[in-house]
mmCIF file of the N, C-alpha and C atoms, coordinates in Angstrom:
data_MODEL
# 
_entry.id   MODEL 
# 
loop_
_atom_site.group_PDB 
_atom_site.id 
_atom_site.type_symbol 
_atom_site.label_atom_id 
_atom_site.label_alt_id 
_atom_site.label_comp_id 
_atom_site.label_asym_id 
_atom_site.label_entity_id 
_atom_site.label_seq_id 
_atom_site.pdbx_PDB_ins_code 
_atom_site.Cartn_x 
_atom_site.Cartn_y 
_atom_site.Cartn_z 
_atom_site.occupancy 
_atom_site.B_iso_or_equiv 
_atom_site.pdbx_formal_charge 
_atom_site.auth_seq_id 
_atom_site.auth_comp_id 
_atom_site.auth_asym_id 
_atom_site.auth_atom_id 
_atom_site.pdbx_PDB_model_num 
ATOM 1   N N  . MET A 1 1  ? 18.615  -11.936 -9.926  1.00 0.00 ? 1  MET A N  1 
ATOM 2   C CA . MET A 1 1  ? 17.452  -11.434 -9.170  1.00 0.00 ? 1  MET A CA 1 
ATOM 3   C C  . MET A 1 1  ? 16.221  -11.126 -9.811  1.00 0.00 ? 1  MET A C  1 
ATOM 4   N N  . SER A 1 2  ? 15.113  -11.532 -9.629  1.00 0.00 ? 2  SER A N  1 
ATOM 5   C CA . SER A 1 2  ? 13.869  -11.106 -10.493 1.00 0.00 ? 2  SER A CA 1 
ATOM 6   C C  . SER A 1 2  ? 13.346  -9.898  -9.841  1.00 0.00 ? 2  SER A C  1 
ATOM 7   N N  . LYS A 1 3  ? 12.707  -9.229  -10.474 1.00 0.00 ? 3  LYS A N  1 
ATOM 8   C CA . LYS A 1 3  ? 11.967  -7.916  -10.229 1.00 0.00 ? 3  LYS A CA 1 
ATOM 9   C C  . LYS A 1 3  ? 10.580  -8.392  -9.491  1.00 0.00 ? 3  LYS A C  1 
ATOM 10  N N  . PRO A 1 4  ? 10.240  -7.800  -8.560  1.00 0.00 ? 4  PRO A N  1 
ATOM 11  C CA . PRO A 1 4  ? 8.982   -8.111  -7.930  1.00 0.00 ? 4  PRO A CA 1 
ATOM 12  C C  . PRO A 1 4  ? 7.809   -7.646  -8.816  1.00 0.00 ? 4  PRO A C  1 
ATOM 13  N N  . VAL A 1 5  ? 6.819   -8.497  -8.722  1.00 0.00 ? 5  VAL A N  1 
ATOM 14  C CA . VAL A 1 5  ? 5.641   -8.274  -9.765  1.00 0.00 ? 5  VAL A CA 1 
ATOM 15  C C  . VAL A 1 5  ? 4.626   -7.163  -9.116  1.00 0.00 ? 5  VAL A C  1 
ATOM 16  N N  . LEU A 1 6  ? 4.555   -5.961  -9.602  1.00 0.00 ? 6  LEU A N  1 
ATOM 17  C CA . LEU A 1 6  ? 3.832   -4.642  -9.200  1.00 0.00 ? 6  LEU A CA 1 
ATOM 18  C C  . LEU A 1 6  ? 2.353   -4.828  -9.500  1.00 0.00 ? 6  LEU A C  1 
ATOM 19  N N  . LYS A 1 7  ? 1.427   -4.369  -8.725  1.00 0.00 ? 7  LYS A N  1 
ATOM 20  C CA . LYS A 1 7  ? 0.156   -4.448  -9.151  1.00 0.00 ? 7  LYS A CA 1 
ATOM 21  C C  . LYS A 1 7  ? -0.330  -2.818  -9.088  1.00 0.00 ? 7  LYS A C  1 
ATOM 22  N N  . THR A 1 8  ? -1.392  -2.766  -9.850  1.00 0.00 ? 8  THR A N  1 
ATOM 23  C CA . THR A 1 8  ? -1.947  -1.491  -10.013 1.00 0.00 ? 8  THR A CA 1 
ATOM 24  C C  . THR A 1 8  ? -2.932  -1.174  -8.791  1.00 0.00 ? 8  THR A C  1 
ATOM 25  N N  . ALA A 1 9  ? -3.421  0.177   -8.461  1.00 0.00 ? 9  ALA A N  1 
ATOM 26  C CA . ALA A 1 9  ? -4.214  0.236   -7.424  1.00 0.00 ? 9  ALA A CA 1 
ATOM 27  C C  . ALA A 1 9  ? -5.501  -0.395  -7.679  1.00 0.00 ? 9  ALA A C  1 
ATOM 28  N N  . PRO A 1 10 ? -6.151  -0.361  -9.031  1.00 0.00 ? 10 PRO A N  1 
ATOM 29  C CA . PRO A 1 10 ? -7.521  -1.298  -9.134  1.00 0.00 ? 10 PRO A CA 1 
ATOM 30  C C  . PRO A 1 10 ? -7.189  -2.596  -8.796  1.00 0.00 ? 10 PRO A C  1 
ATOM 31  N N  . GLN A 1 11 ? -6.145  -3.266  -8.990  1.00 0.00 ? 11 GLN A N  1 
ATOM 32  C CA . GLN A 1 11 ? -5.867  -4.721  -8.947  1.00 0.00 ? 11 GLN A CA 1 
ATOM 33  C C  . GLN A 1 11 ? -5.878  -4.909  -7.343  1.00 0.00 ? 11 GLN A C  1 
ATOM 34  N N  . VAL A 1 12 ? -5.344  -4.015  -6.521  1.00 0.00 ? 12 VAL A N  1 
ATOM 35  C CA . VAL A 1 12 ? -5.155  -4.164  -5.239  1.00 0.00 ? 12 VAL A CA 1 
ATOM 36  C C  . VAL A 1 12 ? -6.599  -3.939  -4.443  1.00 0.00 ? 12 VAL A C  1 
ATOM 37  N N  . ARG A 1 13 ? -7.296  -2.969  -5.026  1.00 0.00 ? 13 ARG A N  1 
ATOM 38  C CA . ARG A 1 13 ? -8.794  -2.785  -4.454  1.00 0.00 ? 13 ARG A CA 1 
ATOM 39  C C  . ARG A 1 13 ? -9.534  -4.004  -4.598  1.00 0.00 ? 13 ARG A C  1 
ATOM 40  N N  . GLU A 1 14 ? -9.296  -4.629  -5.910  1.00 0.00 ? 14 GLU A N  1 
ATOM 41  C CA . GLU A 1 14 ? -10.238 -5.773  -6.269  1.00 0.00 ? 14 GLU A CA 1 
ATOM 42  C C  . GLU A 1 14 ? -9.837  -6.955  -5.323  1.00 0.00 ? 14 GLU A C  1 
ATOM 43  N N  . GLU A 1 15 ? -8.317  -7.120  -5.089  1.00 0.00 ? 15 GLU A N  1 
ATOM 44  C CA . GLU A 1 15 ? -8.038  -8.238  -4.328  1.00 0.00 ? 15 GLU A CA 1 
ATOM 45  C C  . GLU A 1 15 ? -8.567  -8.122  -2.863  1.00 0.00 ? 15 GLU A C  1 
ATOM 46  N N  . LEU A 1 16 ? -8.645  -6.825  -2.406  1.00 0.00 ? 16 LEU A N  1 
ATOM 47  C CA . LEU A 1 16 ? -8.978  -6.615  -1.050  1.00 0.00 ? 16 LEU A CA 1 
ATOM 48  C C  . LEU A 1 16 ? -10.459 -6.955  -1.034  1.00 0.00 ? 16 LEU A C  1 
ATOM 49  N N  . ASP A 1 17 ? -11.213 -6.403  -1.979  1.00 0.00 ? 17 ASP A N  1 
ATOM 50  C CA . ASP A 1 17 ? -12.791 -6.664  -2.239  1.00 0.00 ? 17 ASP A CA 1 
ATOM 51  C C  . ASP A 1 17 ? -12.887 -8.366  -2.081  1.00 0.00 ? 17 ASP A C  1 
ATOM 52  N N  . ARG A 1 18 ? -12.058 -9.149  -3.027  1.00 0.00 ? 18 ARG A N  1 
ATOM 53  C CA . ARG A 1 18 ? -12.337 -10.619 -3.075  1.00 0.00 ? 18 ARG A CA 1 
ATOM 54  C C  . ARG A 1 18 ? -12.046 -11.213 -1.644  1.00 0.00 ? 18 ARG A C  1 
ATOM 55  N N  . GLN A 1 19 ? -11.074 -10.679 -0.775  1.00 0.00 ? 19 GLN A N  1 
ATOM 56  C CA . GLN A 1 19 ? -10.774 -11.228 0.606   1.00 0.00 ? 19 GLN A CA 1 
ATOM 57  C C  . GLN A 1 19 ? -11.842 -10.482 1.666   1.00 0.00 ? 19 GLN A C  1 
ATOM 58  N N  . GLY A 1 20 ? -12.519 -9.637  1.156   1.00 0.00 ? 20 GLY A N  1 
ATOM 59  C CA . GLY A 1 20 ? -13.569 -8.932  2.076   1.00 0.00 ? 20 GLY A CA 1 
ATOM 60  C C  . GLY A 1 20 ? -12.742 -8.122  3.205   1.00 0.00 ? 20 GLY A C  1 
ATOM 61  N N  . ILE A 1 21 ? -11.640 -7.502  2.812   1.00 0.00 ? 21 ILE A N  1 
ATOM 62  C CA . ILE A 1 21 ? -10.878 -6.696  3.683   1.00 0.00 ? 21 ILE A CA 1 
ATOM 63  C C  . ILE A 1 21 ? -11.015 -5.296  3.292   1.00 0.00 ? 21 ILE A C  1 
ATOM 64  N N  . SER A 1 22 ? -11.439 -4.448  4.221   1.00 0.00 ? 22 SER A N  1 
ATOM 65  C CA . SER A 1 22 ? -11.540 -2.877  4.114   1.00 0.00 ? 22 SER A CA 1 
ATOM 66  C C  . SER A 1 22 ? -9.836  -2.415  4.047   1.00 0.00 ? 22 SER A C  1 
ATOM 67  N N  . ILE A 1 23 ? -10.228 -1.130  3.632   1.00 0.00 ? 23 ILE A N  1 
ATOM 68  C CA . ILE A 1 23 ? -8.806  -0.325  3.430   1.00 0.00 ? 23 ILE A CA 1 
ATOM 69  C C  . ILE A 1 23 ? -8.509  -0.126  4.903   1.00 0.00 ? 23 ILE A C  1 
ATOM 70  N N  . ALA A 1 24 ? -9.248  0.285   5.681   1.00 0.00 ? 24 ALA A N  1 
ATOM 71  C CA . ALA A 1 24 ? -8.840  0.482   7.008   1.00 0.00 ? 24 ALA A CA 1 
ATOM 72  C C  . ALA A 1 24 ? -8.360  -0.676  7.832   1.00 0.00 ? 24 ALA A C  1 
ATOM 73  N N  . GLU A 1 25 ? -9.149  -1.791  7.629   1.00 0.00 ? 25 GLU A N  1 
ATOM 74  C CA . GLU A 1 25 ? -8.548  -3.178  8.162   1.00 0.00 ? 25 GLU A CA 1 
ATOM 75  C C  . GLU A 1 25 ? -6.966  -3.398  7.716   1.00 0.00 ? 25 GLU A C  1 
ATOM 76  N N  . PHE A 1 26 ? -7.057  -3.251  6.347   1.00 0.00 ? 26 PHE A N  1 
ATOM 77  C CA . PHE A 1 26 ? -5.766  -3.484  5.765   1.00 0.00 ? 26 PHE A CA 1 
ATOM 78  C C  . PHE A 1 26 ? -4.710  -2.414  6.449   1.00 0.00 ? 26 PHE A C  1 
ATOM 79  N N  . ALA A 1 27 ? -4.991  -1.371  6.587   1.00 0.00 ? 27 ALA A N  1 
ATOM 80  C CA . ALA A 1 27 ? -4.105  -0.381  7.179   1.00 0.00 ? 27 ALA A CA 1 
ATOM 81  C C  . ALA A 1 27 ? -3.640  -0.674  8.652   1.00 0.00 ? 27 ALA A C  1 
ATOM 82  N N  . ARG A 1 28 ? -4.745  -1.008  9.409   1.00 0.00 ? 28 ARG A N  1 
ATOM 83  C CA . ARG A 1 28 ? -4.410  -1.569  10.823  1.00 0.00 ? 28 ARG A CA 1 
ATOM 84  C C  . ARG A 1 28 ? -3.680  -2.515  10.870  1.00 0.00 ? 28 ARG A C  1 
ATOM 85  N N  . THR A 1 29 ? -3.931  -3.614  10.151  1.00 0.00 ? 29 THR A N  1 
ATOM 86  C CA . THR A 1 29 ? -3.185  -4.849  10.197  1.00 0.00 ? 29 THR A CA 1 
ATOM 87  C C  . THR A 1 29 ? -1.617  -4.742  9.874   1.00 0.00 ? 29 THR A C  1 
ATOM 88  N N  . HIS A 1 30 ? -1.447  -3.636  9.039   1.00 0.00 ? 30 HIS A N  1 
ATOM 89  C CA . HIS A 1 30 ? 0.138   -3.560  8.604   1.00 0.00 ? 30 HIS A CA 1 
ATOM 90  C C  . HIS A 1 30 ? 0.684   -2.313  9.282   1.00 0.00 ? 30 HIS A C  1 
ATOM 91  N N  . ASN A 1 31 ? 0.022   -1.654  10.234  1.00 0.00 ? 31 ASN A N  1 
ATOM 92  C CA . ASN A 1 31 ? 0.591   -0.602  10.827  1.00 0.00 ? 31 ASN A CA 1 
ATOM 93  C C  . ASN A 1 31 ? 0.608   0.594   10.007  1.00 0.00 ? 31 ASN A C  1 
ATOM 94  N N  . LEU A 1 32 ? -0.275  0.968   8.949   1.00 0.00 ? 32 LEU A N  1 
ATOM 95  C CA . LEU A 1 32 ? -0.110  2.006   8.003   1.00 0.00 ? 32 LEU A CA 1 
ATOM 96  C C  . LEU A 1 32 ? -0.998  2.934   8.324   1.00 0.00 ? 32 LEU A C  1 
ATOM 97  N N  . ASP A 1 33 ? -0.891  4.190   7.914   1.00 0.00 ? 33 ASP A N  1 
ATOM 98  C CA . ASP A 1 33 ? -1.657  5.394   8.203   1.00 0.00 ? 33 ASP A CA 1 
ATOM 99  C C  . ASP A 1 33 ? -3.080  5.102   7.182   1.00 0.00 ? 33 ASP A C  1 
ATOM 100 N N  . LYS A 1 34 ? -4.264  5.050   7.594   1.00 0.00 ? 34 LYS A N  1 
ATOM 101 C CA . LYS A 1 34 ? -5.449  4.754   6.979   1.00 0.00 ? 34 LYS A CA 1 
ATOM 102 C C  . LYS A 1 34 ? -5.533  5.923   5.667   1.00 0.00 ? 34 LYS A C  1 
ATOM 103 N N  . ARG A 1 35 ? -5.378  7.189   6.087   1.00 0.00 ? 35 ARG A N  1 
ATOM 104 C CA . ARG A 1 35 ? -5.463  7.978   5.001   1.00 0.00 ? 35 ARG A CA 1 
ATOM 105 C C  . ARG A 1 35 ? -4.660  8.059   4.001   1.00 0.00 ? 35 ARG A C  1 
ATOM 106 N N  . ALA A 1 36 ? -3.292  7.685   4.293   1.00 0.00 ? 36 ALA A N  1 
ATOM 107 C CA . ALA A 1 36 ? -2.179  7.471   3.361   1.00 0.00 ? 36 ALA A CA 1 
ATOM 108 C C  . ALA A 1 36 ? -2.431  6.254   2.488   1.00 0.00 ? 36 ALA A C  1 
ATOM 109 N N  . THR A 1 37 ? -2.862  5.398   3.251   1.00 0.00 ? 37 THR A N  1 
ATOM 110 C CA . THR A 1 37 ? -3.445  4.025   2.335   1.00 0.00 ? 37 THR A CA 1 
ATOM 111 C C  . THR A 1 37 ? -4.525  4.386   1.260   1.00 0.00 ? 37 THR A C  1 
ATOM 112 N N  . TRP A 1 38 ? -5.411  5.159   1.851   1.00 0.00 ? 38 TRP A N  1 
ATOM 113 C CA . TRP A 1 38 ? -6.706  5.276   0.864   1.00 0.00 ? 38 TRP A CA 1 
ATOM 114 C C  . TRP A 1 38 ? -6.263  6.411   -0.014  1.00 0.00 ? 38 TRP A C  1 
ATOM 115 N N  . LEU A 1 39 ? -5.252  7.226   0.177   1.00 0.00 ? 39 LEU A N  1 
ATOM 116 C CA . LEU A 1 39 ? -4.832  8.177   -0.901  1.00 0.00 ? 39 LEU A CA 1 
ATOM 117 C C  . LEU A 1 39 ? -4.019  7.555   -1.889  1.00 0.00 ? 39 LEU A C  1 
ATOM 118 N N  . VAL A 1 40 ? -3.043  6.593   -1.693  1.00 0.00 ? 40 VAL A N  1 
ATOM 119 C CA . VAL A 1 40 ? -2.397  5.834   -2.594  1.00 0.00 ? 40 VAL A CA 1 
ATOM 120 C C  . VAL A 1 40 ? -3.306  5.087   -3.397  1.00 0.00 ? 40 VAL A C  1 
ATOM 121 N N  . LEU A 1 41 ? -4.305  4.120   -2.801  1.00 0.00 ? 41 LEU A N  1 
ATOM 122 C CA . LEU A 1 41 ? -5.092  3.495   -3.561  1.00 0.00 ? 41 LEU A CA 1 
ATOM 123 C C  . LEU A 1 41 ? -6.092  4.179   -4.478  1.00 0.00 ? 41 LEU A C  1 
ATOM 124 N N  . SER A 1 42 ? -6.496  5.353   -4.155  1.00 0.00 ? 42 SER A N  1 
ATOM 125 C CA . SER A 1 42 ? -7.290  6.303   -4.936  1.00 0.00 ? 42 SER A CA 1 
ATOM 126 C C  . SER A 1 42 ? -6.484  6.882   -6.070  1.00 0.00 ? 42 SER A C  1 
ATOM 127 N N  . GLY A 1 43 ? -5.257  6.865   -5.906  1.00 0.00 ? 43 GLY A N  1 
ATOM 128 C CA . GLY A 1 43 ? -4.534  7.640   -7.261  1.00 0.00 ? 43 GLY A CA 1 
ATOM 129 C C  . GLY A 1 43 ? -4.175  8.976   -6.811  1.00 0.00 ? 43 GLY A C  1 
ATOM 130 N N  . ARG A 1 44 ? -4.633  9.526   -5.617  1.00 0.00 ? 44 ARG A N  1 
ATOM 131 C CA . ARG A 1 44 ? -4.167  10.993  -5.360  1.00 0.00 ? 44 ARG A CA 1 
ATOM 132 C C  . ARG A 1 44 ? -2.897  11.061  -4.863  1.00 0.00 ? 44 ARG A C  1 
ATOM 133 N N  . ASN A 1 45 ? -2.275  10.057  -4.387  1.00 0.00 ? 45 ASN A N  1 
ATOM 134 C CA . ASN A 1 45 ? -0.723  10.183  -3.725  1.00 0.00 ? 45 ASN A CA 1 
ATOM 135 C C  . ASN A 1 45 ? 0.078   9.189   -4.570  1.00 0.00 ? 45 ASN A C  1 
ATOM 136 N N  . LYS A 1 46 ? 1.166   9.575   -5.152  1.00 0.00 ? 46 LYS A N  1 
ATOM 137 C CA . LYS A 1 46 ? 1.911   8.402   -5.599  1.00 0.00 ? 46 LYS A CA 1 
ATOM 138 C C  . LYS A 1 46 ? 2.704   7.695   -4.787  1.00 0.00 ? 46 LYS A C  1 
ATOM 139 N N  . GLY A 1 47 ? 2.976   7.889   -3.384  1.00 0.00 ? 47 GLY A N  1 
ATOM 140 C CA . GLY A 1 47 ? 3.672   7.102   -2.592  1.00 0.00 ? 47 GLY A CA 1 
ATOM 141 C C  . GLY A 1 47 ? 5.044   7.368   -2.666  1.00 0.00 ? 47 GLY A C  1 
ATOM 142 N N  . ARG A 1 48 ? 5.445   8.685   -2.864  1.00 0.00 ? 48 ARG A N  1 
ATOM 143 C CA . ARG A 1 48 ? 7.028   8.901   -2.974  1.00 0.00 ? 48 ARG A CA 1 
ATOM 144 C C  . ARG A 1 48 ? 7.711   9.112   -1.840  1.00 0.00 ? 48 ARG A C  1 
ATOM 145 N N  . ARG A 1 49 ? 6.923   9.558   -0.507  1.00 0.00 ? 49 ARG A N  1 
ATOM 146 C CA . ARG A 1 49 ? 7.733   9.804   0.817   1.00 0.00 ? 49 ARG A CA 1 
ATOM 147 C C  . ARG A 1 49 ? 6.844   9.498   1.886   1.00 0.00 ? 49 ARG A C  1 
ATOM 148 N N  . GLY A 1 50 ? 7.522   9.244   3.115   1.00 0.00 ? 50 GLY A N  1 
ATOM 149 C CA . GLY A 1 50 ? 6.632   9.021   4.132   1.00 0.00 ? 50 GLY A CA 1 
ATOM 150 C C  . GLY A 1 50 ? 5.783   7.799   4.418   1.00 0.00 ? 50 GLY A C  1 
ATOM 151 N N  . GLU A 1 51 ? 4.607   8.046   4.968   1.00 0.00 ? 51 GLU A N  1 
ATOM 152 C CA . GLU A 1 51 ? 3.534   7.112   5.108   1.00 0.00 ? 51 GLU A CA 1 
ATOM 153 C C  . GLU A 1 51 ? 3.049   6.521   3.737   1.00 0.00 ? 51 GLU A C  1 
ATOM 154 N N  . ALA A 1 52 ? 2.860   7.422   2.720   1.00 0.00 ? 52 ALA A N  1 
ATOM 155 C CA . ALA A 1 52 ? 2.456   7.208   1.610   1.00 0.00 ? 52 ALA A CA 1 
ATOM 156 C C  . ALA A 1 52 ? 3.396   6.076   0.760   1.00 0.00 ? 52 ALA A C  1 
ATOM 157 N N  . HIS A 1 53 ? 4.599   6.271   0.871   1.00 0.00 ? 53 HIS A N  1 
ATOM 158 C CA . HIS A 1 53 ? 5.614   5.393   0.349   1.00 0.00 ? 53 HIS A CA 1 
ATOM 159 C C  . HIS A 1 53 ? 5.436   4.007   1.095   1.00 0.00 ? 53 HIS A C  1 
ATOM 160 N N  . LYS A 1 54 ? 5.527   3.984   2.416   1.00 0.00 ? 54 LYS A N  1 
ATOM 161 C CA . LYS A 1 54 ? 5.357   2.793   3.219   1.00 0.00 ? 54 LYS A CA 1 
ATOM 162 C C  . LYS A 1 54 ? 3.962   2.124   2.667   1.00 0.00 ? 54 LYS A C  1 
ATOM 163 N N  . ALA A 1 55 ? 2.987   2.759   2.502   1.00 0.00 ? 55 ALA A N  1 
ATOM 164 C CA . ALA A 1 55 ? 1.682   2.174   2.274   1.00 0.00 ? 55 ALA A CA 1 
ATOM 165 C C  . ALA A 1 55 ? 1.603   1.572   0.661   1.00 0.00 ? 55 ALA A C  1 
ATOM 166 N N  . ALA A 1 56 ? 2.378   2.327   -0.190  1.00 0.00 ? 56 ALA A N  1 
ATOM 167 C CA . ALA A 1 56 ? 2.576   1.922   -1.494  1.00 0.00 ? 56 ALA A CA 1 
ATOM 168 C C  . ALA A 1 56 ? 3.351   0.653   -1.638  1.00 0.00 ? 56 ALA A C  1 
ATOM 169 N N  . VAL A 1 57 ? 4.517   0.365   -0.921  1.00 0.00 ? 57 VAL A N  1 
ATOM 170 C CA . VAL A 1 57 ? 5.321   -0.641  -0.931  1.00 0.00 ? 57 VAL A CA 1 
ATOM 171 C C  . VAL A 1 57 ? 4.671   -1.744  -0.430  1.00 0.00 ? 57 VAL A C  1 
ATOM 172 N N  . VAL A 1 58 ? 3.935   -1.759  0.693   1.00 0.00 ? 58 VAL A N  1 
ATOM 173 C CA . VAL A 1 58 ? 3.105   -2.949  1.486   1.00 0.00 ? 58 VAL A CA 1 
ATOM 174 C C  . VAL A 1 58 ? 2.145   -3.292  0.474   1.00 0.00 ? 58 VAL A C  1 
ATOM 175 N N  . LEU A 1 59 ? 1.483   -2.309  -0.165  1.00 0.00 ? 59 LEU A N  1 
ATOM 176 C CA . LEU A 1 59 ? 0.337   -2.809  -0.954  1.00 0.00 ? 59 LEU A CA 1 
ATOM 177 C C  . LEU A 1 59 ? 0.776   -3.499  -2.129  1.00 0.00 ? 59 LEU A C  1 
ATOM 178 N N  . GLY A 1 60 ? 2.030   -3.391  -2.675  1.00 0.00 ? 60 GLY A N  1 
ATOM 179 C CA . GLY A 1 60 ? 2.726   -4.049  -3.827  1.00 0.00 ? 60 GLY A CA 1 
ATOM 180 C C  . GLY A 1 60 ? 2.419   -3.178  -5.107  1.00 0.00 ? 60 GLY A C  1 
ATOM 181 N N  . ILE A 1 61 ? 2.208   -1.904  -4.706  1.00 0.00 ? 61 ILE A N  1 
ATOM 182 C CA . ILE A 1 61 ? 1.992   -0.897  -5.949  1.00 0.00 ? 61 ILE A CA 1 
ATOM 183 C C  . ILE A 1 61 ? 3.349   -0.375  -6.261  1.00 0.00 ? 61 ILE A C  1 
ATOM 184 N N  . LYS A 1 62 ? 4.370   -0.319  -5.334  1.00 0.00 ? 62 LYS A N  1 
ATOM 185 C CA . LYS A 1 62 ? 5.682   0.250   -5.828  1.00 0.00 ? 62 LYS A CA 1 
ATOM 186 C C  . LYS A 1 62 ? 6.620   -0.550  -5.225  1.00 0.00 ? 62 LYS A C  1 
ATOM 187 N N  . ALA A 1 63 ? 7.744   -0.628  -6.040  1.00 0.00 ? 63 ALA A N  1 
ATOM 188 C CA . ALA A 1 63 ? 8.918   -1.411  -5.460  1.00 0.00 ? 63 ALA A CA 1 
ATOM 189 C C  . ALA A 1 63 ? 9.804   -0.442  -4.623  1.00 0.00 ? 63 ALA A C  1 
ATOM 190 N N  . GLY A 1 64 ? 10.296  -0.945  -3.421  1.00 0.00 ? 64 GLY A N  1 
ATOM 191 C CA . GLY A 1 64 ? 10.892  0.007   -2.459  1.00 0.00 ? 64 GLY A CA 1 
ATOM 192 C C  . GLY A 1 64 ? 11.404  -0.783  -1.274  1.00 0.00 ? 64 GLY A C  1 
ATOM 193 N N  . THR A 1 65 ? 11.752  -0.052  -0.542  1.00 0.00 ? 65 THR A N  1 
ATOM 194 C CA . THR A 1 65 ? 12.339  -0.449  0.797   1.00 0.00 ? 65 THR A CA 1 
ATOM 195 C C  . THR A 1 65 ? 11.709  0.378   1.948   1.00 0.00 ? 65 THR A C  1 
ATOM 196 N N  . ILE A 1 66 ? 11.480  -0.250  3.030   1.00 0.00 ? 66 ILE A N  1 
ATOM 197 C CA . ILE A 1 66 ? 10.946  0.428   4.198   1.00 0.00 ? 66 ILE A CA 1 
ATOM 198 C C  . ILE A 1 66 ? 12.109  0.403   5.456   1.00 0.00 ? 66 ILE A C  1 
ATOM 199 N N  . ASP A 1 67 ? 12.257  1.386   5.970   1.00 0.00 ? 67 ASP A N  1 
ATOM 200 C CA . ASP A 1 67 ? 13.324  1.468   7.042   1.00 0.00 ? 67 ASP A CA 1 
ATOM 201 C C  . ASP A 1 67 ? 12.556  0.911   8.389   1.00 0.00 ? 67 ASP A C  1 
ATOM 202 N N  . PRO A 1 68 ? 13.084  -0.316  8.855   1.00 0.00 ? 68 PRO A N  1 
ATOM 203 C CA . PRO A 1 68 ? 12.366  -0.758  10.183  1.00 0.00 ? 68 PRO A CA 1 
ATOM 204 C C  . PRO A 1 68 ? 12.500  0.215   11.213  1.00 0.00 ? 68 PRO A C  1 
ATOM 205 N N  . ALA A 1 69 ? 13.283  1.291   11.178  1.00 0.00 ? 69 ALA A N  1 
ATOM 206 C CA . ALA A 1 69 ? 13.324  2.048   12.345  1.00 0.00 ? 69 ALA A CA 1 
ATOM 207 C C  . ALA A 1 69 ? 12.269  3.097   12.402  1.00 0.00 ? 69 ALA A C  1 
ATOM 208 N N  . SER A 1 70 ? 11.394  3.084   11.051  1.00 0.00 ? 70 SER A N  1 
ATOM 209 C CA . SER A 1 70 ? 10.384  4.075   11.088  1.00 0.00 ? 70 SER A CA 1 
ATOM 210 C C  . SER A 1 70 ? 8.845   3.351   11.699  1.00 0.00 ? 70 SER A C  1 
ATOM 211 N N  . ASN A 1 71 ? 8.989   2.260   11.806  1.00 0.00 ? 71 ASN A N  1 
ATOM 212 C CA . ASN A 1 71 ? 7.864   1.589   12.646  1.00 0.00 ? 71 ASN A CA 1 
ATOM 213 C C  . ASN A 1 71 ? 7.600   2.234   13.727  1.00 0.00 ? 71 ASN A C  1 
# 
């Protein structure tokens, strides 16, 4: 089994810019907390628990799993 290719926060921001997607729009589309998503992308939150963890995994910054019951 291969490891997922993780991205850095600047890489994710650049990708969103290329696609013309705002952080708020990305968060809404993926049912993420907008503030938690922004904090992960700014580097102020490592995404270890809760909504920040969920955001980091969906953004591709962190390898991990998301409990489907938490949606």
